[in-house]
C-alpha positions as CSV (number, residue, x, y, z in Angstrom):
1,M,23.5,0.4,-15.4
2,R,25.9,2.9,-13.9
3,I,26.5,2.4,-10.2
4,P,27.7,5.5,-8.3
5,F,31.0,4.8,-6.5
6,R,30.9,7.7,-4.1
7,I,30.2,5.9,-0.8
8,T,30.8,7.8,2.4
9,L,31.2,6.6,6.0
10,T,27.8,7.8,6.8
11,F,26.2,5.5,4.2
12,L,28.3,2.6,5.4
13,L,27.1,3.1,8.9
14,V,23.5,3.3,7.8
15,T,23.9,0.0,6.0
16,I,25.4,-1.7,9.1
17,V,22.8,-0.2,11.4
18,L,20.0,-1.6,9.3
19,S,21.4,-5.1,8.9
20,G,23.2,-6.2,12.0
21,Q,22.0,-4.8,15.4
22,S,19.8,-5.9,18.2
23,Q,16.3,-4.5,18.0
24,D,12.9,-5.0,19.5
25,N,10.5,-7.4,17.7
26,L,7.4,-5.3,17.2
27,A,5.3,-8.1,15.8
28,P,3.4,-8.8,19.0
29,E,2.4,-5.1,19.4
30,I,1.4,-4.9,15.7
31,E,-0.7,-8.1,16.1
32,K,-2.5,-6.5,19.1
33,H,-3.0,-3.3,17.0
34,L,-4.5,-5.3,14.2
35,K,-6.9,-7.0,16.5
36,E,-8.0,-3.5,17.6
37,N,-8.3,-2.5,14.0
38,P,-9.6,-5.6,12.2
39,A,-10.2,-3.8,8.9
40,L,-6.4,-3.8,8.3
41,P,-5.1,-6.9,6.6
42,S,-1.5,-6.3,7.8
43,M,1.1,-3.8,8.9
44,S,4.9,-3.5,8.6
45,V,6.9,-1.1,10.8
46,V,10.5,0.0,11.3
47,V,11.5,2.5,14.1
48,V,14.9,4.3,14.4
49,V,15.9,5.9,17.6
50,D,19.2,7.8,18.2
51,G,20.1,6.9,14.6
52,K,19.8,3.1,15.1
53,V,17.0,0.7,14.4
54,A,15.3,0.2,17.7
55,G,12.4,-2.0,16.6
56,A,10.9,-3.7,13.5
57,G,8.2,-6.1,12.8
58,A,5.3,-7.2,10.6
59,A,2.0,-9.0,11.2
60,G,-1.2,-9.9,9.4
61,V,-1.8,-11.4,6.0
62,R,-0.9,-10.6,2.5
63,K,-4.5,-10.9,1.3
64,K,-7.8,-11.0,3.2
65,G,-9.3,-14.5,2.8
66,D,-5.9,-16.1,2.5
67,D,-3.8,-17.0,5.6
68,T,-0.3,-16.3,4.0
69,P,1.4,-14.1,6.6
70,V,3.4,-11.0,5.7
71,T,7.1,-10.8,6.6
72,I,9.3,-7.8,7.4
73,Q,10.8,-8.1,3.9
74,D,7.5,-7.9,2.1
75,K,7.0,-5.0,-0.3
76,Y,4.3,-2.3,0.2
77,H,3.2,0.4,-2.2
78,I,4.2,3.8,-0.7
79,G,2.0,6.0,-2.8
80,S,2.7,9.7,-2.6
81,C,5.7,9.1,-0.4
82,S,7.2,8.6,-3.9
83,K,7.1,12.3,-4.4
84,A,10.2,12.8,-2.2
85,F,12.1,10.4,-4.4
86,T,11.2,12.4,-7.5
87,A,12.2,15.6,-5.8
88,T,15.5,14.1,-4.6
89,L,16.2,12.8,-8.2
90,A,15.7,16.4,-9.3
91,A,18.2,17.6,-6.7
92,K,20.7,14.9,-8.0
93,L,20.4,16.2,-11.6
94,V,20.8,19.8,-10.4
95,E,24.0,18.8,-8.5
96,E,25.3,17.1,-11.7
97,E,24.4,20.3,-13.7
98,E,22.1,18.4,-15.9
99,M,19.3,20.7,-14.9
100,E,18.7,23.8,-12.7
101,W,16.0,24.4,-10.2
102,D,14.9,27.3,-12.4
103,T,14.7,25.2,-15.6
104,T,11.3,25.9,-17.1
105,V,8.6,23.8,-18.7
106,G,9.0,25.9,-21.9
107,E,12.7,25.2,-22.1
108,V,12.4,21.4,-22.0
109,L,8.9,20.6,-23.2
110,R,8.3,23.2,-25.9
111,S,7.3,20.5,-28.3
112,L,4.3,19.7,-26.1
113,K,3.0,23.2,-26.7
114,P,2.4,24.4,-23.1
115,S,0.0,27.3,-22.6
116,E,1.6,30.6,-22.0
117,G,0.8,30.3,-18.3
118,F,2.7,27.1,-17.8
119,E,5.8,28.0,-20.0
120,K,7.7,29.6,-17.1
121,A,6.8,27.1,-14.4
122,T,10.0,25.8,-13.0
123,L,11.3,22.4,-11.9
124,K,11.4,23.6,-8.3
125,Q,7.8,24.8,-8.5
126,L,6.7,21.4,-10.0
127,V,8.1,19.4,-7.1
128,S,6.9,21.8,-4.4
129,N,3.2,21.8,-5.4
130,T,3.5,25.5,-6.5
131,G,3.5,24.9,-10.2
132,G,-0.1,26.1,-11.0
133,F,-1.8,22.7,-11.3
134,P,-5.1,21.8,-9.6
135,K,-5.4,19.0,-7.2
136,E,-7.9,17.2,-9.4
137,V,-7.3,16.2,-13.0
138,P,-10.2,17.0,-15.3
139,P,-12.2,13.8,-15.8
140,K,-11.7,13.6,-19.6
141,I,-8.0,14.0,-19.3
142,W,-7.9,11.4,-16.6
143,S,-9.8,8.9,-18.6
144,D,-8.3,9.6,-22.1
145,D,-4.8,10.8,-21.4
146,A,-3.9,9.1,-18.2
147,W,-5.7,5.7,-18.2
148,G,-6.1,5.8,-21.9
149,A,-2.6,6.9,-22.8
150,K,-0.8,4.8,-25.5
151,G,2.8,3.8,-26.0
152,D,5.6,3.0,-23.7
153,L,5.9,4.6,-20.2
154,E,7.6,7.8,-21.4
155,E,5.1,8.2,-24.2
156,Q,2.2,7.8,-21.8
157,R,3.5,10.4,-19.5
158,E,4.1,12.8,-22.4
159,Q,0.5,12.4,-23.6
160,F,-0.8,13.2,-20.1
161,A,1.7,16.1,-19.8
162,E,0.6,17.6,-23.2
163,A,-3.0,17.5,-22.2
164,M,-2.5,19.1,-18.8
165,L,-0.1,21.7,-20.1
166,A,-2.6,22.8,-22.7
167,L,-4.8,24.1,-19.9
168,E,-4.3,27.5,-18.2
169,P,-2.9,27.4,-14.7
170,K,-5.3,27.4,-11.8
171,Y,-3.0,30.1,-10.3
172,V,0.1,31.8,-11.4
173,P,3.0,29.4,-10.8
174,G,5.0,30.2,-7.7
175,T,2.3,32.2,-6.0
176,Q,0.2,29.5,-4.2
177,N,0.5,25.9,-2.9
178,E,-2.0,23.3,-4.0
179,Y,-1.3,19.6,-3.5
180,S,-1.1,18.0,-7.0
181,N,0.1,14.8,-8.6
182,T,0.4,16.6,-11.9
183,G,3.4,18.8,-11.1
184,F,5.5,15.8,-10.1
185,A,4.4,13.9,-13.2
186,I,5.5,16.7,-15.5
187,A,8.7,17.1,-13.5
188,G,9.3,13.4,-14.3
189,V,8.7,14.1,-18.0
190,M,11.2,16.9,-17.9
191,M,13.9,14.7,-16.3
192,E,13.2,11.9,-18.8
193,R,13.6,14.4,-21.7
194,E,16.9,15.8,-20.4
195,M,18.4,12.4,-19.5
196,R,16.9,10.3,-22.3
197,M,15.9,7.7,-19.8
198,S,12.7,6.7,-18.1
199,W,11.8,8.0,-14.7
200,E,11.8,4.4,-13.4
201,D,15.3,3.7,-14.7
202,L,16.5,7.0,-13.3
203,I,15.1,6.2,-9.8
204,E,16.7,2.8,-9.9
205,R,20.1,4.0,-11.0
206,E,20.3,7.1,-8.9
207,I,18.5,6.0,-5.7
208,F,17.7,2.3,-5.4
209,V,21.1,1.0,-6.3
210,P,23.2,3.5,-4.4
211,L,21.2,3.0,-1.2
212,G,21.0,-0.8,-1.6
213,M,17.2,-0.8,-1.9
214,K,17.0,-4.2,-3.5
215,S,13.3,-4.5,-2.9
216,G,12.6,-1.2,-4.7
217,G,10.3,-1.4,-7.6
218,F,7.3,0.2,-9.3
219,Y,3.5,-0.2,-9.3
220,G,1.7,-2.9,-7.4
221,P,4.2,-5.2,-5.6
222,A,2.2,-8.4,-6.1
223,K,2.7,-10.3,-9.4
224,D,0.9,-13.6,-8.9
225,G,-2.8,-13.2,-9.6
226,R,-3.7,-16.6,-7.9
227,N,-1.3,-16.8,-4.9
228,P,-0.3,-13.8,-2.8
229,D,3.4,-13.6,-3.5
230,Q,3.4,-10.1,-1.9
231,P,0.8,-8.1,-0.1
232,W,-2.2,-7.4,-2.2
233,G,-3.8,-4.0,-2.0
234,H,-7.3,-3.7,-0.6
235,D,-9.9,-1.0,-1.4
236,G,-11.8,1.0,1.1
237,N,-14.4,-1.8,1.5
238,G,-11.7,-4.3,2.3
239,K,-11.8,-6.0,-1.1
240,P,-8.5,-7.5,-2.3
241,I,-7.3,-6.1,-5.6
242,P,-5.5,-8.6,-7.8
243,P,-2.3,-7.8,-9.6
244,G,-2.7,-6.1,-12.9
245,R,-3.9,-2.8,-14.4
246,G,-6.3,-2.0,-11.6
247,A,-3.7,-2.5,-8.8
248,D,-2.2,1.0,-9.1
249,N,-2.7,4.4,-10.6
250,P,-1.8,4.9,-14.3
251,P,1.9,5.2,-15.3
252,A,1.1,8.7,-16.5
253,I,1.4,9.9,-12.9
254,A,4.1,7.5,-11.7
255,P,6.6,10.2,-10.5
256,A,3.9,11.3,-8.1
257,G,3.3,7.9,-6.5
258,A,4.3,4.5,-8.0
259,I,7.1,3.1,-5.8
260,H,7.0,0.0,-3.7
261,C,9.6,-1.5,-1.4
262,S,10.1,-3.2,2.0
263,M,10.0,-1.1,5.1
264,P,13.6,-1.8,6.0
265,D,14.6,-0.5,2.6
266,L,12.3,2.5,3.0
267,M,14.1,3.2,6.3
268,K,17.5,3.4,4.5
269,W,15.9,6.2,2.4
270,C,14.5,7.9,5.5
271,M,17.8,7.7,7.4
272,M,19.6,9.4,4.5
273,H,17.1,12.3,4.9
274,M,17.2,12.2,8.7
275,N,21.0,12.6,8.6
276,S,21.1,14.8,5.5
277,A,23.8,12.3,4.6
278,T,25.9,13.2,1.7
279,G,27.2,10.2,-0.1
280,P,26.0,7.9,-2.9
281,V,22.8,9.9,-3.8
282,L,23.4,13.6,-3.0
283,G,26.8,15.1,-2.5
284,K,25.9,18.6,-1.1
285,A,24.4,19.6,2.2
286,E,22.6,22.5,0.5
287,S,20.7,19.9,-1.6
288,F,19.1,18.5,1.6
289,E,18.4,22.0,2.9
290,M,16.6,22.8,-0.4
291,L,14.5,19.6,-0.2
292,H,13.6,20.2,3.5
293,T,12.7,23.9,3.4
294,P,9.1,24.8,2.9
295,V,8.4,26.9,-0.2
296,I,4.8,28.1,0.4
297,G,3.0,26.9,3.5
298,D,4.3,23.7,5.0
299,Y,5.2,21.9,1.9
300,A,8.9,21.6,0.9
301,L,10.1,19.5,-2.0
302,G,8.3,16.2,-1.6
303,W,8.0,16.6,2.1
304,M,5.6,18.1,4.6
305,V,7.5,20.1,7.2
306,T,6.1,20.8,10.6
307,E,7.1,21.5,14.2
308,R,6.5,18.9,17.0
309,G,7.5,19.0,20.6
310,W,8.5,15.3,20.7
311,A,10.8,16.0,17.7
312,N,12.6,18.9,19.5
313,G,11.6,21.1,16.5
314,K,11.4,20.3,12.8
315,A,9.8,17.0,11.6
316,L,9.5,15.7,8.0
317,T,6.5,13.7,7.2
318,H,4.4,12.4,4.4
319,V,1.4,10.0,3.8
320,G,1.1,8.0,0.7
321,S,-1.7,5.9,-0.7
322,N,-2.7,4.7,-4.2
323,T,-6.2,3.9,-2.6
324,M,-5.1,0.3,-1.9
325,Y,-2.1,0.7,0.4
326,T,-1.2,3.3,3.0
327,T,2.3,4.4,4.1
328,V,3.1,6.9,6.8
329,I,6.6,8.4,7.4
330,W,7.8,10.6,10.2
331,I,11.4,11.9,10.6
332,A,12.7,13.9,13.5
333,P,16.3,15.0,12.6
334,E,17.1,16.5,16.0
335,R,16.2,13.3,17.8
336,K,17.6,11.0,15.1
337,F,14.2,9.4,15.1
338,A,12.3,8.0,12.2
339,I,9.4,5.7,11.8
340,V,7.8,4.0,8.7
341,V,4.4,2.3,8.9
342,S,2.7,0.6,5.9
343,T,-0.5,-1.3,5.5
344,N,-2.2,-2.9,2.5
345,I,-5.5,-1.1,2.5
346,G,-6.3,2.4,1.2
347,Q,-5.9,5.6,3.1
348,S,-9.6,6.1,3.9
349,V,-9.3,3.0,6.2
350,G,-5.6,2.7,6.7
351,F,-4.5,6.2,7.7
352,A,-6.1,6.6,11.2
353,P,-4.8,3.3,12.6
354,S,-1.4,3.7,11.0
355,D,-1.1,7.2,12.5
356,A,-2.3,5.8,15.8
357,F,0.5,3.2,15.8
358,V,3.0,6.0,15.1
359,G,1.7,7.7,18.2
360,K,2.2,4.5,20.2
361,M,5.8,4.2,19.0
362,I,6.6,7.8,19.8
363,G,5.2,7.2,23.3
364,K,7.3,4.0,23.6
365,Y,10.6,5.3,22.4
366,L,10.6,9.1,23.0
367,R,9.8,9.3,26.7
């Protein structure tokens, strides 16, 4: 594995900030919040204020029906918050001149025989939800070419990509925005083809290792089907989902949402974006500007971009869920504020109380 050696002072400061400073223990407030929202098995939170970790904590259990407590170092699935990782990986490859933002599907994936409408869809369009794909995957493709895909991870993604690219676009690429996992999945296939390496290995090499995200991994974080070694996901009815095939979405759409990590490690990632910190991952300020600038509507490249008074202007945000975990991220660059909240139950149950806790922390720290 190649480890990038370009480490800037900004990155070193981020590492120090996350590992060695005084901070509030948020566990008591999280425990109170869980009592108010008993459907949530657990919650893990990290808050940064003025560029420093101001508070962190975790409370609850890894699995309903089991009293094993969570810890701040436990790993949670971040769902669609993974999209920003895929977009940032694309920016990395553009910086290294391995690809261009205008590289097209037809140029890289011609062997998959894309329809004429998808041939000119670009890498940038795919990671900004403007690539022409619908939100919902046709049921037969979902069952046969996503869940039913054969071969290794790359082959599974190529099978799914070939099936989706054979369709005609829902709209002309670059003219509308429609939230879609498919665009990110196909962007991942393009990067795999160009780099001759799996999306998972690329994310680990280019992002996890340089940022020191040692907890970073893929698919459901729990491995032990008998004892909760990590937080188990829970469906909308509160049922614990054991590790295995049903604990995540299929690998075919992994670049749209398959990453897991601890919340302290996720905050390292958020602080890089909060500071637009050139260093071990991205070396150019314009790369961050590209990632953080909306293309159509309020969606940029893997990030939702909005205006908030408490943020003194622009805020970056995303919600992620694989239907068994929920993660919420908010970043306010002007305030040097960021918060990550994760719970091990799906978005239909987990989002509202997670978002409410974000509001509590904004009230607590941004008076």
